[in-house]
N, C-alpha and C positions, 0 to 999 in steps of 0.2 A: 713255132708258137706252141706253148705248153697248154694242154687241154685241162689237166687236173692239177691243182695247186694244193699241196699239203702244208698247212701252217701248224707248227707245233713249237713247244718250248722244250729244249733239250733236258733241262733238269726235271721236267715234269713227265714227258711222254715220249722220249726219244726211242725207247724200245718198241713201243706201240707203233710209232711212225714207220720204223723200219719194217715191221711185220706187215703193216698195211701196204707199204710200197711193194713188197714182194708179192702180195696177193693181187694187187691191182695190175702189176706187170704181167700177170698171166692172161689178162683180158685186154690190156691196152699196150700200145707200143711204149717202150721205155722213154723215148724222147718226148712223149706226150704227158709225162708225169714229172712235175717240178716239186722238189722237196727242200732244196737249200739254196740260199744266195751264198755261193762259195766265196766270192771275192768281189769287192767293189774298189776300184782303183782310187788312189789318193787324188783328191781334188774333185771327185765326182759327187754330185748331190745325191746322197744315199736315199733320201725320201723319194726323189724322182726315180731313182733306179728301182726301188721297190714297187712304185706305182706302175712302172713299165712291165715289171715281171708279172704283177697281178693282172695287168690289162690283157695279157695274152691267154688267160685261162677262161674256160667255160664253166668249170665247177671249182669252188673254193672249199676245201675241207678244213675246218678249224678244230684240231684235236684239243680236247679239254680233259685233263687228268685231275686227280684229287688235289694236286698242289698248284694247279694252274692259276687260281684266283689269288692265292696268298704268297706265291713265289717272290723272294726278295733278292737283292744284290748283296755285295759284300758289306755295304754300309747299313743294311737292314731296311732299306727303302723298298716298297713294293714295286716290282718291275712294271706292272701295268700302269702305274701312275707316272712313269717317266715318259716324257714326250718322244724320246728317241728309242723306245723299246721296239725291236723289230716285229715281234708278235703283234703288238698293238697297231703299229703302222700298217702292216699287211692286212689285218682285219678291217681297219678303218678304210683303207684303199678299196678293198673288195666291196664293202657296203656302199661307199661313195660312188663306185662305178656300177652299182646294181648287178653285181655278179650273183650267180646261184650259190649262196653260202649255206653250207650244211655244218652245224656244230656236231662234232663226233665225240661222244662221251666214252672215255676209257677208264679202266681202274675203278669202276663204280662211282665215278664222279657224277655230280648233279649240275644242272644248268644254273648259272649265277642269276641273281635278280638284277634288273636294270639299274637300281640305285647302288649296286656294288661295283659297277663298271664306270670307267671314264666316259664322259659324254659322247665322244666321237665313236665309241663302239657299243654304247648302250643298246642300240637296235638289235644287236646280236641276240639279246635275251628273248626277242620275239620270234626268232627263227626256230622252227620245229627241229628238235635234235634227233640224232640217230645214235643208238647205244651199241657199242661193241662189248658184249659181255663174255661170259665164260665159254660159250660156243663161238669162239672168235672166227674160225673159218666159215661157219655157216652164216654168221652175222655179216661178214664181209661180202658173201655172195649176194645177200639181200641189198647191201649198199651198192654193189656193182650194178644191180638192176636199176637202181635209182639213177646212178651216174650215166648208164647207157642211154637213159631217156633224155639226157641233157647234152652229152658230148656228141658232136657230129659223127655220122657213120664213118667218115674217112679216117677218123682217129682210131677206129676199131678194126682197121685192116680191111674194110669193105670198100668196094669201088664207089667213088663219088658219083652222084647222079649225073647223067648226061644233060648238060644245060639246054641243048637244042631240043631234046626229047621232053624235058620238063616244060619248056616254053610251048611246045606243040600241045601237050596235054592241057596246060592252063588255058590256051587259046580255044581248044575244043570244048572245054567246060564252059567257057564264057559264051561261045556260040550256042551251046545247048541252052544256056539260061536265056539268052536273047530270043531264041526261038520260042521258049516256053512263055516268055512275057507276052508275046503276040498270039499265043495259041487260043484263039477264040472258041475253038471246039472243046476246050476243057470243061468238064461239068462244074468246075469250081472257078471258072474265069470271072463270072459276074460277081460272085461272092468276094473274090479277092479284090476286085476293083471298088466295089461298094465300101469295103472296109479299109481301103488304101493299104492292103497288104502287099508283100513281095512274094514271088515264087522262091522256094528254098531248094536249090539244086544240090547243094552240099558244101562242105567246108573241110579244109585240111590239106594234106600233102598229096599232090597228084602222083607222086612216085611211091606212095605208101604200099606196103605189102599187106596191110590189114584194112579191110573195108567194112564198116558197120552200117547196117541198114535198119533204121527204126520204122515206126508205124506211119506217122504223119507229123508235120510241123504243128506246134502249138501256137497260141496267140502271140506269145513273146517272140518265138522264132520267125513267124510270118511278118511281124512288125520290123524285125531287123534284117530278114533275109538270110539268116544263119540257123543251122539246126542245133538243137540241144543247148540253148543258152539259158534256159530256165532251171528250176529245181532238178529236173531229170539230168540236165547237163552237168550239174554239180556232182551228182552221183557218178555219172560216166567219167568225169575227170578224176574223181577219187579212185575209181577202179583202175583207170589207166596208170595213175601214179603208183598204185600198188604193184604193178608189174614193170615199173621203170619207164613208162612212156608218157608223152604229153599229147595233147590234142593235135599239135603240129606234126606228130609222127604218123598219124593215121588219117584216113578219110572217112567222113561221116555223112550219110545221106538218109533218105527215108523212102518208104514204099510209095507214099503220095508226096508230091513235091509242092503242094499247096495246102493251106490250112482248111480242113473241112468243117470246122466248128467243133463243139464238144460232143462228138459221137464217133462211132467206129467207121472205118472206111467202107464205102459201098462197092459192090462188085464192078459197076461201070466206071467208078473212079480208079480202081486198081487197074482195070483193063486199059484205061486211057494213059496212065502214067507209066505202066510197065515198060513200054518201049524206050521211054526216056531213061528209066533206071538201068535197063539193059545197056544203053549207050554209056552211062556213067561207068558201069562195070567194065565195058570194053575199053574205055579211055584209061581208067586207073590200072586195069589188069592186075588185081591183087592176087596174092597167093592164098589168102584166107578171107572168106566172107563170113561175117558174124551177123545173122539176122536177129534183131532184138525184138522179142515178142512173137506171139503166135501168128499174127497176120503176115509179117515179113517171112517167117519161117515156112508157113504153109504155102505161100506163093512161090518161094524159091525152090523148095523141094518138089512141089507139084510141077513147076515149069520144067525142071530138069528130069521129071519122071523118075525120081529116086525111090527105092524100096521103102524108105522111111516116110514117104509123103503122107501116109495115113496116121503117123504117130502124133502124139500130143506133146506139147512143149514140156510138160511135167515129166515126160519120159525121155525126151531127147536133149534137154538142156545140158550143155557141157560136153556133148558127144562130138567126136571127130568123124566127120562124114567125108570120105574121099570121093571125088568125082573129077570130071574134066569139062573145061570150056574150050572154046575155039582156039585160045592161045596157049592152053596147056593144063596140067594137073593142078587142082586146087583142093582146099579143104573148106567145108562148111561147118561152123561151130555155132549151133543155135544157143541162144541165151534168153533169159527173162529180160523184159524191157526194164531199164533202170528205174522207171516210175514205180515198179513193184515195191521198191524200198521205201517210197514215200507213204505207202499204205500199210506196209508190214515190215517193221524194222528187222524182224527175225530173218527176212529174206536176204539181208545184206551178206551174211556169211556164205550163203549158197551162191550168190552172184560173184562174190570175191573168189571162191574156189573155182568157179567156171572160168573166170578171167585168168587164173593161174595156168589154165590149160594153154593159153596163148603164148606162154613163155617158150613153148617148143618152137615157135616160129619167129622169135625175136633174134 
């Protein structure tokens, strides 16, 4: 199964495709990169053959050069308008199969408008493009980060997660949630029931190496039983995409596991939920814990009695703090809560730079 499919037109971007292949092969196994349909036997339905080739990929890279839109055949007809054009068929197949399609602009090309494309590939124009410019090698490194967030870890030479261990962790998280549902001793138990909210234990990959701990679920989160599904969640997702990750690649929880209303967490609430959060950490066993906001940071640094425990988040955000838990060495990387961007757009660059620090652990 090919994980990365490179779609290109020879007369438009063959040289770029070759260079891109060479760079990708430094990060991914060669057998996981598909670039050419070398031969289709006589009598074989070539449309079906292309569909099958595309079906095996996780990421579809559509290279668009300066002559991509206007390329013609020997009769002067535009290639994209021909029903049997391989480039068109492959893109249409990827869109139809809901693949992760990335238009990759080369040679200073620009994205075509929807009305300039055949109907079956017009949705390509709505996909956010990635440009490989003059700093080709550096740009490809950024593209690799995006691809890494989509291609399964096994295709990157890492060991696939143990299915039995994954199931054990998922079961442990479910048991923790079930316990919290009936935790009448919670200071927020009655508030939760009165508002028909759910406890919010966490969401994401139980095998994640990155664990994010926010402050407390908001109203939207408590209504769905999932953390960071509102505006702050959109900011978090954007920051993750910036380093080539998806929400499914990490695990996200909060310091409080119930919605406290529109106010800061109280000490007695933190004290009640802290053992549950400790159990989440012990189940996930992350290599990196990212406390989002001052409450999560102060609790975690204080609990571990680290020298930085008296520091402010304005001083410690983005810092790598090495320590140990019962299962081994970890790093704590405090960051501002994503909600800070909603109140001050100028904070987005600071948050983005802090997230860049996490690339060391990907």
